[in-house]
Residue, then its C-alpha position, 0 to 999 in steps of 0.5 A: m763483123r764485130c758485135l757487142l750484142l752477143p747475149e753471153h757477153g751481156g752487152g745487149w741483154g745487159a742494156m735491156e735489163r737496166g731498162l726493165s729494172h726499177r732501180t736503173h730504168t731512168q739511166a738506161t739507154v735501152r728504155m724497154l717501155p711497157t705497152f700494157i698489152r697483156a696478151t697476143p691474139d688467140g683467133t677468137e677476136r671479133g669486132e670492127f675497129l678504126v686504125l689510124e697509122l702515123g707513118d714517116t711520110d704519110l698517114r693511113v686510116l684503116w677499117q678492120g671488121g668482121r674477123l679482122g681479116s680484111g678491111r678498107g683503107a686510105t692514105s694521105a700524104l703527111l706534111i709535118p706541121s709546125l705546131a702540135p694542134q695542126l698535126f692532130a687536127f690534120m689526123a682528125t680531119c683525115l679520120c672523118e673524111f675516111l668515114d664520110g667515104l664509107r657512107t656508113r650509118q654507124t656513128d660510134f667507133e673504137l680507134g687504135f692509134s699507131f704512133p711510131f715514136s717513143c712514149r711512156q705509157t701508163r695504160l693502154d690508152q695513155g702515152y706521153l711522147i718522150s722524143w721525136t725521131k725520124g725527122f719529126k720536130c713538131p713542137g708542143v708534143e713532147g711530154r704530152d699524152v698523144v691520146e689526149l691530143l688526138q681525142s681532143a682534136i677528134n671531139k672538136q670535129a663533132r661529126y663522129h663519136i670516136k673513142v681512142i682505146a689504144v695507142v700502140n707503137d708500130t713495132t707492137g703492131t707488127m707483132m700483133s698482126c701475125d696469123a694466130s692460127a699458126g700459134p702465138c707470135e710474141v716477138g716483133l722486129v721492124v726495120d724501115a726508116g729506123t729499127n725497133s723490136c718488142f716482145m711479150a715479157e713475163a710481167r714479173h720481170v718488168e719492174v717499172v709497172e705494178e702488174s706482176d702476173g701474166r705477161m706484159g708487152v715491152v717495146t725495147e726502143w733499142g735504136s738508142f743502144g750505144d748512146n752511152g758509148a757501148l758501141n764505140d768499138v764497132l762504130s766506123p768513121y762513116d757512122h760518126q760522119v752520119d751521126q754528126g750530120s743528123l738532126n740528133p747527133g749522139k742519139q740513136r746510134f744503133e738505129k743509125m747503123i741499121g735504119g733505111l733513113y741512114l744507110g744511103e748516107i753511110v754508103r755515100h760517105i764510103l764512096v767519098e773516100l773511095f773516090s777521094g781524088h774524083t769527088t763531085p758536088a753531087l757526091l758531097t751532097k747529103g741525101l743523094v744516095q737513096t736506100q732504095d737504090i742500095l737495095e737494088i744494087t745488092d740484087e744479083q740480077v740488076g745490081l750492077a746496072t743500078a750501080q752504074r746509074v747511081l754513080r753516073a748520077l753522082g757525076l762519077e765514072a762508072s767502070d765495071q770495077d767501080c760498079f762492082s766495088m759499089q755493089q760490094v759496099c752496099s752489100a757490106v752495109c746491108l749485111r752489117a745492118a742485118g747482123l746487128c738486128a740478128a744480135g739484138l734479136a738473139a739477146i731477146l730470144s736467149h732471155m725468153c728461152r730461159n723462161r719458156e718456149l718461144p713462138a714465132s717472130p715476125v719480120p717486116g715486109s721491107p727487107l734490107v737485103p734480099r730474102f732478109s728473113e732468111t739472112l736474119q735466121q741464118l745469123v740468129k742461129p749461131l748467136a742463140p743456138e739454144c733457141e728454136v725460132t721461126l721468122v714469119q712475114s708480118d701481115d699488112g705491116s702494123g695496120k692489122g696489128i693495131a686493130m688486133v691490139a684493140a680487139v684483144a683489149s676488147r676481148l680481155a675487157a669482156q672477160r674481166l667484165q664476166v669475172n667481175q659480174t661473177l665475183a660481184l655476188l661474193q662482194l659484201s658492202p660495209d652495210a652488209l658486213g655491219k648487218v652480219q655483225a649485228l645478226l651475229r651479236r644477237e645470236m651470241e647474246l641468245g646463246l649466252k642466255k639460259e632461257t634462249h640458249a637452246m634456240s640459238s644457232v651460235r651455241m656459245l658453249p662454256t669451257y670452265i676456263c676462268a683465266t689465261p696464263d700469267g707466266s707463273e705456271r710451272g710443271d710437267f703435263l701430258a697433252l692429247d691433241l685429237g684431230g680428224t685422222n690422227f692424234r698427238v700425245l705430248l709431254v709439255k714441260v713448263h719452266s721459267r724463261e731462264q730454265g728454257g721456257v716451254q719444252i715439248l716432246s710429241e709423237v703422232y699416232s694414226i686413227p684407223p678408219n674402223v676405230a674412227q667410225g666404230p663405237g666410242t669405247q673403241l676410240f678411247d681404248h685406242i687412245v689409252e693404248c697410244i698413251v701407254d706406248f708414249q709413256t713407255k718410250q719416254g721412260m715415264m711408266g709409273h709417273t702420274l702427270p696432269l693430262g689436258f685433252t684437245f677434243s675438236f668437236p662440239c661438247q657440252q661441258t659441265s666442268l673443266d674435266q667433264v663433257r658430254g658429246r653432242g651428236d658426233r658419231r665418232c665419239 
């Protein structure tokens, strides 16, 4: 099997990097959409949440409570309406009917919304639909905020106070559904009608958002990989036929090689070629080969019997060789799908491996081949040998995961509130700063006046420096810079800019603890000894130079070269 997604070849991750880059995001085929999920569950999540899960053919409402380990749910068949208001009104009605059935006195609820279509999110509770896929064509939704549409429909019911706090892709829900007791899970993979993946990226790598600290959940939307022709070398004639017969030709090329919505059609087109001399109207009819049949045919126990049944339903002869050939076709199509998933997953894992250790990666419950996670693990290992990763089954698909997203968001919000309340004590309003300014100005004025100087907390000590440099200064000077545990002796040569400007030679001398804590005479004797040492090393013995002394302690000066120490025990 050929594959362009090998990470070392740069195909898969190269396309993903373009989606993460601010400069190339709009042109990228793999969109890498930020989810604004900043953390995975840590096991401390608590609360009660509603979950609304929009599927391909149905709508599920869940109630997750307590430690988010159990809940109640209801499923309604979904008939895709012709207009957006009808779709969201239907969802709102199902929500209210579900709550009616709970017979609860509670009227206020927080809701997580699973919306399995590409959205441009600007925050956790705001997502603008980019495009429909998987057979949805409901007009009036693309480009609009699906949370706003749902919230408006809920509000019109006027029966319960339900606040939508998160919109989440079903892939992210899969990642978030895993049991936190076994460690964090930060990669998610969904393979059902379509396919998608997600992972927790370092936020600094997601250039399309302002956040740069911590982590940011990213949905790859890798179903569109290859829409720019990158997969042309691995597309078969059957893939082209499936694409041309789809609702969106030229789009979602990667997904059409993997998703269950398309595998039956791939197999059917192969059978048309294998039975080219014996085609039947049923074999030429789109949609008569089901993905569920393909999965059964790959089973070693019942596969040949299922192949016989399917071939006869298509009006074809079903000899033992024909059944065996069909089983080989179905296995090859499913194995290729698993291999493409493995290559895409390996691209993500290799990227994450370069940054940090990898947690487990959940795999959805509906396998393309028997023991799908085992097959996927076997295929991933040679593609990303540097990574150690464990594939685990997701718990309840994305339903529990959506509740976990809401719970994590609630936990982080509570943490932020606690931090903000603590930091609020440190925040100063403009009025408070103005008050500090006025008080300080008053103390400074008191410190400058002879009659109030002694009582001022701001000493305002005169330095007897009467001017700042004007650029005409010239000459050689010694300088002392006394700090806490050491001091510097410097030779400063001040010349014109043409002659090199200011040149400094210096040496650092330590102040032993016994000198720093001893009598003042001992400190200054030590300073003089260091000055003599410096002059000797610089060949300056016998030279007389002006000396400036930086003394970083409060002093009462009586002239530029005369001070009295004020309470410093080291002087």
